[in-house]
Structures are given as C-alpha cells and as structure tokens.
N, C-alpha and C positions, 0 to 999 in steps of 0.2 A: 757587916763588914768582917772578913776573916782576917786573922793575924797568924794563922798557922797553915802549914802545907804538908800534905800527906807524902810519904816517900814513894808511893806508886808512880810508875813511869807515866801514866796518862793524866796525872794531876798537874795543877799549876796555880799560882797565885798571882792576881793582877796587883801590881803596885803603881802607885801614883805619887808624884811630886806636885805640890802646888805652889804658886808664887802669890805672897801676900804683901800688902803695903805695911807701913810702920803703925798703922791703925787696925791691923789684923783683918783687912778687907781682901778678898781674893781679887787679884788683879785679872779679871776675865778679858781684858782687852789685850793681854800679852800673848802674842803668837810669835813663833820663830827663835825663842831663846833655847840654846842647847843646855840640856841637863846630862851630866855625866853621872852614872849610877856604878856603884862598886860594892862587892861583897868583901867582908873581912877575910883573911887569910884562912882561918880555921873553918869559916862557913864555906868556903870553896870546895870542901870535900863533900858537903851535903847538898849543895844547890848551885844552880848556874843562872845566869841572866839570858833572856831572850836577844838582848842588844846591850851594848856598853853606854850608848846615848840614846837620847829622845828629845824631840823638839816640841816645845809647848804649843798648845792649841787652847786658846781661851783660858790661859792661865795654869794650865795642867800639862804634864808630860808623864807618860806611863809606859810600862812594859810588863813582861811576865817573869816570874821567878819560877824555875823548873827544877824539880827534884832530880838527885842522882842515885835515888835507890836506898839511901841511907838516913837515919834520923839523927837529928842534932841541931844545935842553935847556930843562927847566921845573924849577923849585923849587916845591913843594908845602908850605905849612905847615898845621898844625892847631893851634888854640888853643881855650881854654875858660876863662872867668873862674874865678878861684879855683884853677886848676890851673897847674903850672909843669912845664917840661921838665927 
C-alpha cells in the first residue's frame, strides 16, 4: 500500500475509506452509504480528488487522489453522516 503520490501528471493514488463496527470488523454488507472526501486547504495546492463523494460497496468507498505538478503535504478526510471515526 502506497502512502505517497508523485507530482507527475500521469500518476495517481487510490484512496479508500472503510466502514467498521464497534468491534473493528469491516461491515462488508454495507452498500450505498455516501462518503464525502475533502482535502485540507493547503493540500489543494498540490492535489485534487477525482470526485468529492463515493458510495460504499461491501463496506468500502474509494476514489483517486490526483497530483497538480507540485510537491507538498496533503491531509485527506472522509466523513459520512451518522458515522464517526
């Protein structure tokens, strides 16, 4: 699993949010939950998201983080109403 993204225009990083229960088990029966993704303000200079939202399929929702040609640190958050971190 990679946790860094190159600045090259043709690169990307797959990111995924997963939904777990109180016992840390993936809820793989969860399909259809909307997850909102957001980059911190400073990080928007360095990267962009392929979409702002994704829908869970078997407990996971994902999208791509795309570079803007500059290097720097970004913070990505994922939220969904009714769920907590």
